[in-house]
Biotite code that builds the C-alpha atoms (Angstrom):
import biotite.structure as struc

atoms = struc.array([
    struc.Atom([-0.492, 116.678, -52.666], chain_id="A", res_id=1, res_name="MET", atom_name="CA", element="C"),
    struc.Atom([2.181, 113.442, -51.809], chain_id="A", res_id=2, res_name="GLU", atom_name="CA", element="C"),
    struc.Atom([3.494, 113.704, -47.943], chain_id="A", res_id=3, res_name="GLN", atom_name="CA", element="C"),
    struc.Atom([6.157, 111.388, -47.033], chain_id="A", res_id=4, res_name="ASP", atom_name="CA", element="C"),
    struc.Atom([5.605, 110.867, -42.743], chain_id="A", res_id=5, res_name="THR", atom_name="CA", element="C"),
    struc.Atom([7.843, 107.925, -42.749], chain_id="A", res_id=6, res_name="GLY", atom_name="CA", element="C"),
    struc.Atom([5.812, 105.026, -43.001], chain_id="A", res_id=7, res_name="LYS", atom_name="CA", element="C"),
    struc.Atom([2.968, 106.209, -43.868], chain_id="A", res_id=8, res_name="PHE", atom_name="CA", element="C"),
    struc.Atom([2.585, 108.691, -47.492], chain_id="A", res_id=9, res_name="ARG", atom_name="CA", element="C"),
    struc.Atom([-0.407, 110.039, -47.979], chain_id="A", res_id=10, res_name="ILE", atom_name="CA", element="C"),
    struc.Atom([-1.908, 110.572, -51.308], chain_id="A", res_id=11, res_name="ILE", atom_name="CA", element="C"),
    struc.Atom([-4.655, 113.017, -50.276], chain_id="A", res_id=12, res_name="VAL", atom_name="CA", element="C"),
    struc.Atom([-6.583, 114.342, -47.800], chain_id="A", res_id=13, res_name="ARG", atom_name="CA", element="C"),
    struc.Atom([-10.253, 115.721, -47.458], chain_id="A", res_id=14, res_name="ASN", atom_name="CA", element="C"),
    struc.Atom([-9.509, 118.933, -46.694], chain_id="A", res_id=15, res_name="ARG", atom_name="CA", element="C"),
    struc.Atom([-13.151, 120.215, -46.441], chain_id="A", res_id=16, res_name="LYS", atom_name="CA", element="C"),
    struc.Atom([-14.358, 117.032, -44.145], chain_id="A", res_id=17, res_name="ALA", atom_name="CA", element="C"),
    struc.Atom([-13.021, 118.919, -40.482], chain_id="A", res_id=18, res_name="ARG", atom_name="CA", element="C"),
    struc.Atom([-14.800, 122.359, -42.141], chain_id="A", res_id=19, res_name="HIS", atom_name="CA", element="C"),
    struc.Atom([-17.790, 120.477, -42.836], chain_id="A", res_id=20, res_name="ASN", atom_name="CA", element="C"),
    struc.Atom([-18.607, 117.978, -40.086], chain_id="A", res_id=21, res_name="TYR", atom_name="CA", element="C"),
    struc.Atom([-17.667, 116.831, -36.878], chain_id="A", res_id=22, res_name="HIS", atom_name="CA", element="C"),
    struc.Atom([-15.688, 114.255, -35.735], chain_id="A", res_id=23, res_name="ILE", atom_name="CA", element="C"),
    struc.Atom([-15.983, 111.991, -33.188], chain_id="A", res_id=24, res_name="SER", atom_name="CA", element="C"),
    struc.Atom([-13.547, 108.617, -33.743], chain_id="A", res_id=25, res_name="THR", atom_name="CA", element="C"),
    struc.Atom([-11.432, 107.980, -36.819], chain_id="A", res_id=26, res_name="THR", atom_name="CA", element="C"),
    struc.Atom([-10.580, 104.156, -38.634], chain_id="A", res_id=27, res_name="ILE", atom_name="CA", element="C"),
    struc.Atom([-8.962, 102.801, -40.604], chain_id="A", res_id=28, res_name="GLU", atom_name="CA", element="C"),
    struc.Atom([-10.051, 100.879, -43.916], chain_id="A", res_id=29, res_name="ALA", atom_name="CA", element="C"),
    struc.Atom([-8.652, 99.334, -46.465], chain_id="A", res_id=30, res_name="GLY", atom_name="CA", element="C"),
    struc.Atom([-9.585, 99.626, -49.928], chain_id="A", res_id=31, res_name="ILE", atom_name="CA", element="C"),
    struc.Atom([-10.212, 97.133, -51.940], chain_id="A", res_id=32, res_name="GLU", atom_name="CA", element="C"),
    struc.Atom([-8.732, 98.257, -55.325], chain_id="A", res_id=33, res_name="LEU", atom_name="CA", element="C"),
    struc.Atom([-8.396, 96.754, -59.486], chain_id="A", res_id=34, res_name="LYS", atom_name="CA", element="C"),
    struc.Atom([-6.016, 96.991, -61.483], chain_id="A", res_id=35, res_name="GLY", atom_name="CA", element="C"),
    struc.Atom([-4.765, 99.725, -62.533], chain_id="A", res_id=36, res_name="THR", atom_name="CA", element="C"),
    struc.Atom([-6.529, 102.428, -59.759], chain_id="A", res_id=37, res_name="GLU", atom_name="CA", element="C"),
    struc.Atom([-3.408, 101.749, -57.864], chain_id="A", res_id=38, res_name="ILE", atom_name="CA", element="C"),
    struc.Atom([-0.900, 103.103, -59.811], chain_id="A", res_id=39, res_name="LYS", atom_name="CA", element="C"),
    struc.Atom([-3.179, 105.929, -60.336], chain_id="A", res_id=40, res_name="SER", atom_name="CA", element="C"),
    struc.Atom([-3.089, 106.326, -56.787], chain_id="A", res_id=41, res_name="LEU", atom_name="CA", element="C"),
    struc.Atom([0.604, 106.725, -56.671], chain_id="A", res_id=42, res_name="ARG", atom_name="CA", element="C"),
    struc.Atom([0.358, 108.998, -58.833], chain_id="A", res_id=43, res_name="ASN", atom_name="CA", element="C"),
    struc.Atom([-1.857, 111.036, -56.889], chain_id="A", res_id=44, res_name="GLY", atom_name="CA", element="C"),
    struc.Atom([-4.370, 111.195, -59.589], chain_id="A", res_id=45, res_name="LYS", atom_name="CA", element="C"),
    struc.Atom([-7.477, 111.554, -56.602], chain_id="A", res_id=46, res_name="VAL", atom_name="CA", element="C"),
    struc.Atom([-9.892, 113.532, -55.998], chain_id="A", res_id=47, res_name="GLN", atom_name="CA", element="C"),
    struc.Atom([-12.421, 112.585, -52.703], chain_id="A", res_id=48, res_name="MET", atom_name="CA", element="C"),
    struc.Atom([-14.210, 115.958, -52.421], chain_id="A", res_id=49, res_name="ALA", atom_name="CA", element="C"),
    struc.Atom([-18.047, 114.587, -52.789], chain_id="A", res_id=50, res_name="ASP", atom_name="CA", element="C"),
    struc.Atom([-16.940, 110.956, -51.522], chain_id="A", res_id=51, res_name="ALA", atom_name="CA", element="C"),
    struc.Atom([-18.853, 109.364, -48.601], chain_id="A", res_id=52, res_name="TYR", atom_name="CA", element="C"),
    struc.Atom([-18.727, 105.933, -47.300], chain_id="A", res_id=53, res_name="ALA", atom_name="CA", element="C"),
    struc.Atom([-22.398, 103.492, -47.143], chain_id="A", res_id=54, res_name="ILE", atom_name="CA", element="C"),
    struc.Atom([-22.611, 100.367, -45.207], chain_id="A", res_id=55, res_name="ILE", atom_name="CA", element="C"),
    struc.Atom([-24.709, 97.579, -47.234], chain_id="A", res_id=56, res_name="GLU", atom_name="CA", element="C"),
    struc.Atom([-24.882, 94.012, -46.053], chain_id="A", res_id=57, res_name="LYS", atom_name="CA", element="C"),
    struc.Atom([-22.521, 93.987, -43.387], chain_id="A", res_id=58, res_name="GLY", atom_name="CA", element="C"),
    struc.Atom([-19.791, 95.631, -45.448], chain_id="A", res_id=59, res_name="GLN", atom_name="CA", element="C"),
    struc.Atom([-18.783, 99.588, -45.824], chain_id="A", res_id=60, res_name="VAL", atom_name="CA", element="C"),
    struc.Atom([-18.315, 100.853, -49.279], chain_id="A", res_id=61, res_name="TYR", atom_name="CA", element="C"),
    struc.Atom([-16.882, 103.527, -50.781], chain_id="A", res_id=62, res_name="LEU", atom_name="CA", element="C"),
    struc.Atom([-18.522, 106.130, -53.178], chain_id="A", res_id=63, res_name="LYS", atom_name="CA", element="C"),
    struc.Atom([-18.205, 109.103, -55.034], chain_id="A", res_id=64, res_name="SER", atom_name="CA", element="C"),
    struc.Atom([-14.331, 108.733, -54.553], chain_id="A", res_id=65, res_name="LEU", atom_name="CA", element="C"),
    struc.Atom([-12.899, 109.138, -58.185], chain_id="A", res_id=66, res_name="HIS", atom_name="CA", element="C"),
    struc.Atom([-9.770, 108.285, -59.030], chain_id="A", res_id=67, res_name="ILE", atom_name="CA", element="C"),
    struc.Atom([-8.689, 108.976, -62.866], chain_id="A", res_id=68, res_name="SER", atom_name="CA", element="C"),
    struc.Atom([-7.633, 106.203, -65.581], chain_id="A", res_id=69, res_name="PRO", atom_name="CA", element="C"),
    struc.Atom([-4.549, 105.375, -65.296], chain_id="A", res_id=70, res_name="TYR", atom_name="CA", element="C"),
    struc.Atom([-2.596, 107.142, -68.598], chain_id="A", res_id=71, res_name="LEU", atom_name="CA", element="C"),
    struc.Atom([-1.061, 104.358, -70.399], chain_id="A", res_id=72, res_name="TYR", atom_name="CA", element="C"),
    struc.Atom([-3.361, 101.531, -69.547], chain_id="A", res_id=73, res_name="ALA", atom_name="CA", element="C"),
    struc.Atom([-5.342, 101.000, -72.594], chain_id="A", res_id=74, res_name="GLY", atom_name="CA", element="C"),
    struc.Atom([-8.405, 99.866, -73.184], chain_id="A", res_id=75, res_name="ALA", atom_name="CA", element="C"),
    struc.Atom([-8.145, 98.315, -70.050], chain_id="A", res_id=76, res_name="THR", atom_name="CA", element="C"),
    struc.Atom([-8.262, 100.829, -67.634], chain_id="A", res_id=77, res_name="SER", atom_name="CA", element="C"),
    struc.Atom([-11.062, 101.226, -64.356], chain_id="A", res_id=78, res_name="HIS", atom_name="CA", element="C"),
    struc.Atom([-14.105, 102.843, -64.352], chain_id="A", res_id=79, res_name="GLU", atom_name="CA", element="C"),
    struc.Atom([-13.422, 106.794, -62.182], chain_id="A", res_id=80, res_name="PRO", atom_name="CA", element="C"),
    struc.Atom([-16.168, 107.309, -59.824], chain_id="A", res_id=81, res_name="THR", atom_name="CA", element="C"),
    struc.Atom([-17.318, 103.292, -58.795], chain_id="A", res_id=82, res_name="ARG", atom_name="CA", element="C"),
    struc.Atom([-18.575, 101.991, -56.034], chain_id="A", res_id=83, res_name="THR", atom_name="CA", element="C"),
    struc.Atom([-15.009, 100.360, -53.581], chain_id="A", res_id=84, res_name="ARG", atom_name="CA", element="C"),
    struc.Atom([-15.455, 97.776, -50.470], chain_id="A", res_id=85, res_name="ARG", atom_name="CA", element="C"),
    struc.Atom([-13.486, 99.350, -47.804], chain_id="A", res_id=86, res_name="LEU", atom_name="CA", element="C"),
    struc.Atom([-11.937, 96.129, -45.955], chain_id="A", res_id=87, res_name="LEU", atom_name="CA", element="C"),
    struc.Atom([-12.675, 96.332, -42.180], chain_id="A", res_id=88, res_name="LEU", atom_name="CA", element="C"),
    struc.Atom([-13.385, 93.461, -39.148], chain_id="A", res_id=89, res_name="HIS", atom_name="CA", element="C"),
    struc.Atom([-16.976, 92.903, -38.840], chain_id="A", res_id=90, res_name="LYS", atom_name="CA", element="C"),
    struc.Atom([-17.203, 94.143, -35.444], chain_id="A", res_id=91, res_name="ARG", atom_name="CA", element="C"),
    struc.Atom([-15.695, 97.399, -36.328], chain_id="A", res_id=92, res_name="GLU", atom_name="CA", element="C"),
    struc.Atom([-18.400, 97.372, -38.674], chain_id="A", res_id=93, res_name="ILE", atom_name="CA", element="C"),
    struc.Atom([-21.240, 96.282, -36.946], chain_id="A", res_id=94, res_name="ARG", atom_name="CA", element="C"),
    struc.Atom([-19.972, 98.670, -34.235], chain_id="A", res_id=95, res_name="LYS", atom_name="CA", element="C"),
    struc.Atom([-20.032, 102.052, -36.846], chain_id="A", res_id=96, res_name="LEU", atom_name="CA", element="C"),
    struc.Atom([-23.038, 100.494, -39.150], chain_id="A", res_id=97, res_name="GLU", atom_name="CA", element="C"),
    struc.Atom([-25.124, 100.751, -34.766], chain_id="A", res_id=98, res_name="ALA", atom_name="CA", element="C"),
    struc.Atom([-23.279, 104.383, -34.821], chain_id="A", res_id=99, res_name="LYS", atom_name="CA", element="C"),
    struc.Atom([-24.717, 105.456, -37.381], chain_id="A", res_id=100, res_name="THR", atom_name="CA", element="C"),
    struc.Atom([-27.741, 104.649, -37.498], chain_id="A", res_id=101, res_name="GLN", atom_name="CA", element="C"),
    struc.Atom([-28.416, 104.956, -33.635], chain_id="A", res_id=102, res_name="GLN", atom_name="CA", element="C"),
    struc.Atom([-26.578, 108.227, -32.966], chain_id="A", res_id=103, res_name="GLN", atom_name="CA", element="C"),
    struc.Atom([-27.457, 110.306, -37.286], chain_id="A", res_id=104, res_name="GLY", atom_name="CA", element="C"),
    struc.Atom([-24.003, 109.687, -37.952], chain_id="A", res_id=105, res_name="MET", atom_name="CA", element="C"),
    struc.Atom([-22.121, 109.105, -41.173], chain_id="A", res_id=106, res_name="THR", atom_name="CA", element="C"),
    struc.Atom([-18.457, 107.398, -42.465], chain_id="A", res_id=107, res_name="LEU", atom_name="CA", element="C"),
    struc.Atom([-16.949, 110.280, -44.388], chain_id="A", res_id=108, res_name="ILE", atom_name="CA", element="C"),
    struc.Atom([-12.878, 108.900, -46.312], chain_id="A", res_id=109, res_name="PRO", atom_name="CA", element="C"),
    struc.Atom([-10.351, 112.136, -43.743], chain_id="A", res_id=110, res_name="LEU", atom_name="CA", element="C"),
    struc.Atom([-7.293, 110.291, -46.196], chain_id="A", res_id=111, res_name="SER", atom_name="CA", element="C"),
    struc.Atom([-5.974, 107.789, -48.395], chain_id="A", res_id=112, res_name="ILE", atom_name="CA", element="C"),
    struc.Atom([-2.024, 107.282, -47.315], chain_id="A", res_id=113, res_name="TYR", atom_name="CA", element="C"),
    struc.Atom([0.357, 103.761, -48.121], chain_id="A", res_id=114, res_name="PHE", atom_name="CA", element="C"),
    struc.Atom([1.113, 102.342, -45.480], chain_id="A", res_id=115, res_name="LYS", atom_name="CA", element="C"),
    struc.Atom([3.651, 100.363, -46.614], chain_id="A", res_id=116, res_name="GLY", atom_name="CA", element="C"),
    struc.Atom([3.009, 99.140, -50.339], chain_id="A", res_id=117, res_name="LYS", atom_name="CA", element="C"),
    struc.Atom([-0.692, 98.965, -48.812], chain_id="A", res_id=118, res_name="LEU", atom_name="CA", element="C"),
    struc.Atom([-3.602, 101.598, -49.469], chain_id="A", res_id=119, res_name="ALA", atom_name="CA", element="C"),
    struc.Atom([-5.440, 102.712, -46.570], chain_id="A", res_id=120, res_name="LYS", atom_name="CA", element="C"),
    struc.Atom([-8.705, 105.163, -45.651], chain_id="A", res_id=121, res_name="VAL", atom_name="CA", element="C"),
    struc.Atom([-8.606, 107.392, -42.794], chain_id="A", res_id=122, res_name="GLU", atom_name="CA", element="C"),
    struc.Atom([-12.869, 106.767, -42.014], chain_id="A", res_id=123, res_name="LEU", atom_name="CA", element="C"),
    struc.Atom([-14.198, 109.107, -39.189], chain_id="A", res_id=124, res_name="ALA", atom_name="CA", element="C"),
    struc.Atom([-17.751, 108.539, -37.986], chain_id="A", res_id=125, res_name="LEU", atom_name="CA", element="C"),
    struc.Atom([-18.807, 112.311, -38.601], chain_id="A", res_id=126, res_name="ALA", atom_name="CA", element="C"),
    struc.Atom([-21.981, 114.716, -37.626], chain_id="A", res_id=127, res_name="ILE", atom_name="CA", element="C"),
    struc.Atom([-22.303, 117.387, -40.293], chain_id="A", res_id=128, res_name="GLY", atom_name="CA", element="C"),
    struc.Atom([-22.127, 121.027, -38.902], chain_id="A", res_id=129, res_name="ARG", atom_name="CA", element="C"),
    struc.Atom([-24.584, 123.740, -39.590], chain_id="A", res_id=130, res_name="LYS", atom_name="CA", element="C"),
    struc.Atom([-23.238, 127.476, -40.600], chain_id="A", res_id=131, res_name="LYS", atom_name="CA", element="C"),
    struc.Atom([-23.532, 128.872, -37.594], chain_id="A", res_id=132, res_name="TYR", atom_name="CA", element="C"),
    struc.Atom([-21.432, 126.421, -36.163], chain_id="A", res_id=133, res_name="ASP", atom_name="CA", element="C"),
    struc.Atom([-18.714, 126.250, -39.223], chain_id="A", res_id=134, res_name="LYS", atom_name="CA", element="C"),
    struc.Atom([-18.394, 129.788, -38.232], chain_id="A", res_id=135, res_name="ARG", atom_name="CA", element="C"),
    struc.Atom([-17.724, 129.717, -34.893], chain_id="A", res_id=136, res_name="GLN", atom_name="CA", element="C"),
    struc.Atom([-15.486, 127.147, -35.530], chain_id="A", res_id=137, res_name="ALA", atom_name="CA", element="C"),
    struc.Atom([-13.655, 129.901, -37.528], chain_id="A", res_id=138, res_name="ILE", atom_name="CA", element="C"),
    struc.Atom([-14.053, 132.442, -35.482], chain_id="A", res_id=139, res_name="ALA", atom_name="CA", element="C"),
    struc.Atom([-11.959, 129.751, -32.431], chain_id="A", res_id=140, res_name="LYS", atom_name="CA", element="C"),
    struc.Atom([-9.548, 128.743, -34.543], chain_id="A", res_id=141, res_name="ALA", atom_name="CA", element="C"),
    struc.Atom([-8.705, 132.284, -35.507], chain_id="A", res_id=142, res_name="GLU", atom_name="CA", element="C"),
    struc.Atom([-8.092, 133.648, -32.125], chain_id="A", res_id=143, res_name="ALA", atom_name="CA", element="C"),
    struc.Atom([-6.572, 130.515, -30.960], chain_id="A", res_id=144, res_name="ASP", atom_name="CA", element="C"),
    struc.Atom([-4.300, 131.612, -33.711], chain_id="A", res_id=145, res_name="ARG", atom_name="CA", element="C"),
    struc.Atom([-4.197, 135.676, -32.246], chain_id="A", res_id=146, res_name="ARG", atom_name="CA", element="C"),
    struc.Atom([-2.854, 134.280, -29.456], chain_id="A", res_id=147, res_name="MET", atom_name="CA", element="C"),
    struc.Atom([-0.203, 131.854, -30.505], chain_id="A", res_id=148, res_name="LYS", atom_name="CA", element="C"),
    struc.Atom([1.106, 134.751, -32.810], chain_id="A", res_id=149, res_name="GLN", atom_name="CA", element="C"),
    struc.Atom([0.773, 137.535, -29.490], chain_id="A", res_id=150, res_name="ALA", atom_name="CA", element="C"),
    struc.Atom([2.795, 134.451, -27.297], chain_id="A", res_id=151, res_name="THR", atom_name="CA", element="C"),
    struc.Atom([5.719, 134.636, -29.886], chain_id="A", res_id=152, res_name="ARG", atom_name="CA", element="C"),
    struc.Atom([6.288, 138.384, -30.213], chain_id="A", res_id=153, res_name="LYS", atom_name="CA", element="C"),
    struc.Atom([6.172, 138.107, -26.846], chain_id="A", res_id=154, res_name="ASP", atom_name="CA", element="C"),
    struc.Atom([9.188, 135.481, -25.996], chain_id="A", res_id=155, res_name="MET", atom_name="CA", element="C"),
    struc.Atom([11.458, 137.558, -29.288], chain_id="A", res_id=156, res_name="GLY", atom_name="CA", element="C"),
    struc.Atom([11.186, 140.171, -26.584], chain_id="A", res_id=157, res_name="ARG", atom_name="CA", element="C"),
])
């Protein structure tokens, strides 16, 4: 699932995030990885369907991110679903903590990508959508798609 967009090489995207949550803001964070995790990331062996971020003791942690063990690691392989620390400035962490506590927002990862040689996570402050909100979002997207198709047909004549 690798895409190369200039300086960024997207490894994985959380496709369900935009469907299940209303995203208010996004922020870029580094990931603290160990040993063979970076090699598995480069091979695209990562799943982030159930991943989320929490703030504990002034640090941001990414939980439930599954990075498969590196095939050629042997006995020194890493634990696939361990909690990983995200690298942010203290003022950014304080802002995120205030918003998650006061407004009932959640921190979810949208994508993991390489920026040069560094692995980065795109985190989003999001509010969960109700079932009827999801249906409305799907209906709106479908209506927009139909309008674009209709304008393309008119332009072609």
